[in-house]
RODO-2510 file (C-alpha; in nm, 4 decimals, decimal comma):
residues 206
     n   res          X          Y          Z
     1     m     8,0073    18,4991    12,5325
     2     s     7,8000    18,7771    12,6831
     3     e     7,6594    19,0814    12,5083
     4     a     7,8702    19,2982    12,7426
     5     h     8,1889    19,1401    12,6102
     6     p     8,1935    19,1487    12,2283
     7     i     8,4947    19,0090    12,0490
     8     v     8,7303    19,1863    11,8126
     9     f     8,9162    18,9626    11,5681
    10     v     9,2472    19,0833    11,4272
    11     v     9,4135    18,9260    11,1228
    12     d     9,7617    19,0513    11,0316
    13     d    10,0776    18,8670    10,9280
    14     d    10,2940    19,1169    11,1189
    15     l    10,3300    18,9656    11,4669
    16     s    10,4355    19,2995    11,6188
    17     v    10,1077    19,4528    11,4955
    18     l     9,9083    19,1634    11,6409
    19     k    10,0825    19,2023    11,9747
    20     s    10,0329    19,5802    11,9967
    21     l     9,6682    19,5649    11,8899
    22     r     9,5933    19,2859    12,1368
    23     r     9,7485    19,4923    12,4153
    24     l     9,5414    19,8000    12,3183
    25     l     9,2166    19,6077    12,2912
    26     d     9,2784    19,4147    12,6143
    27     i     9,3265    19,7449    12,7971
    28     c     8,9982    19,8723    12,6495
    29     g     8,8125    19,5673    12,7806
    30     f     8,7480    19,3798    12,4554
    31     r     8,7656    19,0073    12,4016
    32     v     9,0326    18,9602    12,1363
    33     g     9,1171    18,6886    11,8875
    34     t     9,4373    18,7304    11,6842
    35     f     9,5380    18,5385    11,3731
    36     s     9,8348    18,5644    11,1376
    37     s     9,6516    18,4420    10,8263
    38     a     9,3058    18,4356    10,6720
    39     q     9,3083    18,0565    10,6687
    40     e     9,3802    18,0401    11,0422
    41     f     9,0979    18,2856    11,1095
    42     l     8,8439    18,0915    10,9010
    43     g     8,9124    17,7802    11,1055
    44     n     8,8525    17,9460    11,4423
    45     y     8,6227    18,2474    11,4357
    46     q     8,2706    18,2779    11,5832
    47     y     7,9963    18,4749    11,4123
    48     n     7,6996    18,4372    11,6483
    49     v     7,8107    18,7042    11,8961
    50     p     7,8643    19,0791    11,8542
    51     s     8,1990    19,0942    11,6777
    52     c     8,4046    19,2669    11,4116
    53     l     8,7212    19,2036    11,2163
    54     v     9,0305    19,4248    11,1989
    55     l     9,1887    19,2950    10,8809
    56     d     9,5163    19,3606    10,7023
    57     i     9,4425    19,3824    10,3315
    58     c     9,7818    19,2397    10,2236
    59     l     9,8143    18,8844    10,3561
    60     p     9,9985    18,5755    10,2340
    61     g     9,7683    18,3231    10,0708
    62     l     9,4118    18,4478    10,0960
    63     n     9,4299    18,8288    10,1050
    64     g     9,1970    19,0629    10,2937
    65     l     8,9610    19,1319    10,0055
    66     e     8,9360    18,7587     9,9285
    67     l     8,8618    18,6842    10,2950
    68     q     8,5892    18,9505    10,2912
    69     r     8,4348    18,7846     9,9856
    70     t     8,4635    18,4365    10,1407
    71     l     8,2813    18,5438    10,4585
    72     d     8,0062    18,7013    10,2513
    73     e     7,9675    18,3862    10,0391
    74     q     7,9442    18,1753    10,3560
    75     g     7,6621    18,3960    10,4826
    76     h     7,8645    18,5275    10,7780
    77     p     7,9607    18,8817    10,6733
    78     l     8,1398    19,0350    10,9714
    79     p     8,1761    19,4131    10,9896
    80     i     8,5326    19,4699    10,8689
    81     i     8,7868    19,7440    10,9348
    82     f     9,0690    19,7178    10,6824
    83     i     9,4182    19,8254    10,7835
    84     t     9,7151    19,8401    10,5482
    85     g    10,0512    19,9932    10,4872
    86     h    10,0368    19,9193    10,1177
    87     g     9,6789    19,9932    10,0159
    88     d     9,5778    20,2331     9,7435
    89     i     9,2608    20,4140     9,6458
    90     p     9,1194    20,1380     9,4181
    91     m     9,1634    19,8789     9,6947
    92     s     8,9956    20,1099     9,9438
    93     v     8,7013    20,1722     9,7114
    94     q     8,6635    19,8002     9,6432
    95     a     8,6684    19,7201    10,0157
    96     m     8,4125    19,9882    10,1022
    97     k     8,1810    19,8900     9,8159
    98     a     8,1871    19,5344     9,9491
    99     g     8,0635    19,6610    10,2851
   100     a     8,3742    19,7437    10,4886
   101     v     8,3089    19,9743    10,7833
   102     d     8,6372    20,1621    10,7442
   103     f     8,9779    20,1586    10,5751
   104     l     9,2686    20,2793    10,7896
   105     p     9,6137    20,3325    10,6351
   106     k     9,9081    20,2518    10,8635
   107     p    10,0134    20,4223    11,0799
   108     f     9,6781    20,5077    11,2372
   109     t     9,6011    20,6443    11,5823
   110     d     9,4599    20,4283    11,8597
   111     q     9,1549    20,6551    11,8734
   112     a     9,0856    20,6205    11,5001
   113     l     9,0879    20,2425    11,5370
   114     l     8,8732    20,2435    11,8516
   115     d     8,6177    20,4737    11,6861
   116     a     8,6010    20,2403    11,3859
   117     i     8,5624    19,9369    11,6142
   118     k     8,2732    20,1042    11,7962
   119     r     8,0931    20,1630    11,4641
   120     a     8,1643    19,8066    11,3548
   121     l     8,0321    19,6534    11,6784
   122     d     7,7203    19,8715    11,6636
   123     k     7,6643    19,7363    11,3126
   124     s     7,7240    19,3800    11,4321
   125     r     7,4621    19,4152    11,7063
   126     s     7,2138    19,5594    11,4560
   127     d     7,2843    19,2847    11,2012
   128     n     7,2472    19,0153    11,4673
   129     a     6,9102    19,1583    11,5728
   130     v     6,7892    19,1525    11,2110
   131     r     6,9085    18,7947    11,1608
   132     s     6,7344    18,6877    11,4810
   133     e     6,4088    18,8499    11,3701
   134     l     6,4259    18,6882    11,0263
   135     a     6,4917    18,3469    11,1805
   136     d     6,1847    18,3940    11,4008
   137     i     5,9722    18,4930    11,0993
   138     r     6,0941    18,1886    10,9068
   139     k     6,0012    17,9659    11,2008
   140     r     5,6520    18,1145    11,2290
   141     l     5,5882    18,0913    10,8539
   142     a     5,6710    17,7219    10,8674
   143     t     5,3693    17,6685    11,0964
   144     l     5,1192    17,7872    10,8302
   145     t     4,9199    17,5319    10,6368
   146     p     4,9198    17,5551    10,2542
   147     r     4,5714    17,7121    10,2625
   148     e     4,6764    17,9643    10,5277
   149     t     4,9745    18,0570    10,3126
   150     e     4,7402    18,1204    10,0190
   151     v     4,5150    18,3379    10,2314
   152     l     4,8188    18,5306    10,3587
   153     k     4,9288    18,6091    10,0031
   154     h     4,5831    18,7399     9,9153
   155     v     4,5541    18,9476    10,2339
   156     v     4,8870    19,1226    10,1805
   157     a     4,7846    19,1877     9,8199
   158     g     4,5059    19,4039     9,9644
   159     k     4,2124    19,1801     9,8819
   160     l     3,8935    19,1710    10,0888
   161     n     3,7628    18,8498    10,2446
   162     k     3,4882    18,8313     9,9807
   163     q     3,7438    18,8552     9,6988
   164     i     3,9695    18,5973     9,8591
   165     a     3,6760    18,3586     9,8986
   166     a     3,5897    18,3957     9,5296
   167     d     3,9502    18,3476     9,4198
   168     l     4,0029    18,0361     9,6305
   169     g     3,6530    17,8913     9,5859
   170     i     3,5776    17,8764     9,9568
   171     a     3,3227    18,0371    10,1879
   172     e     3,3887    18,3868    10,3200
   173     k     3,3545    18,2658    10,6791
   174     t     3,6250    18,0057    10,6057
   175     v     3,8527    18,2848    10,4842
   176     k     3,7914    18,4682    10,8112
   177     v     3,8900    18,1582    11,0095
   178     h     4,2112    18,1111    10,8071
   179     r     4,2898    18,4805    10,8297
   180     g     4,2504    18,4759    11,2081
   181     r     4,4816    18,1762    11,2375
   182     v     4,7409    18,3443    11,0162
   183     m     4,7321    18,6569    11,2322
   184     q     4,7685    18,4466    11,5449
   185     k     5,0532    18,2281    11,4164
   186     l     5,2494    18,5242    11,2819
   187     h     5,1853    18,7325    11,5947
   188     a     5,0390    19,0123    11,3835
   189     g     4,8064    19,2578    11,5550
   190     s     4,6939    19,4270    11,2359
   191     v     4,6932    19,3899    10,8586
   192     a     4,9664    19,6541    10,8399
   193     e     5,1860    19,4427    11,0652
   194     l     5,1025    19,1337    10,8607
   195     v     5,2162    19,3154    10,5460
   196     r     5,5419    19,4144    10,7174
   197     i     5,6081    19,0529    10,8184
   198     a     5,5249    18,9296    10,4681
   199     e     5,7641    19,1836    10,3155
   200     k     6,0444    19,0619    10,5382
   201     a     5,9549    18,7043    10,4474
   202     r     5,9844    18,7977    10,0804
   203     k     6,3374    18,9247    10,1446
   204     i     6,4242    18,5938    10,3125
   205     s     6,3278    18,4008    10,0014
   206     t     6,5143    18,6251     9,7551
***
């Protein structure tokens, strides 16, 4: 699926709502996937392309909030726009605190939904870019030897080559060699960039 054609998933147990939303989104040029239950959605959705989820909060079986939590636990948190004819303020607050992009009470205007979808897809593209960068960092870190990893930790802690050599019990020129290899493997052009990469790596491991 191309970047120019993101997909909007819609989950609602009201078939008339699914039909009308599919028609609207088709007209607007979106790829659309419609599902009448959370379980059906979980068995068919894709998360590796720019996408968002228009989700009814009141569903049979797994409800909207439970589906939101399930996606988060699976590590595939899609940007979600909740829609409901029965929602209340506590449900809205809970949904937004859990990361929902918007919460639209029925009936809502086409424009309100399209505006929310635009924000959600922008967030999806941003999230995908971050995930791609983190995967690349993880791949590069895996190429470091144990000694290079030690040197990296000392460098980002702000230590000089002489201090690192003393701490690790190796020659200063050996530290310089390891440091150069670390910079090369991590594609870092400066210590500042190395620190930035290391900080992102720390977030990966937490």
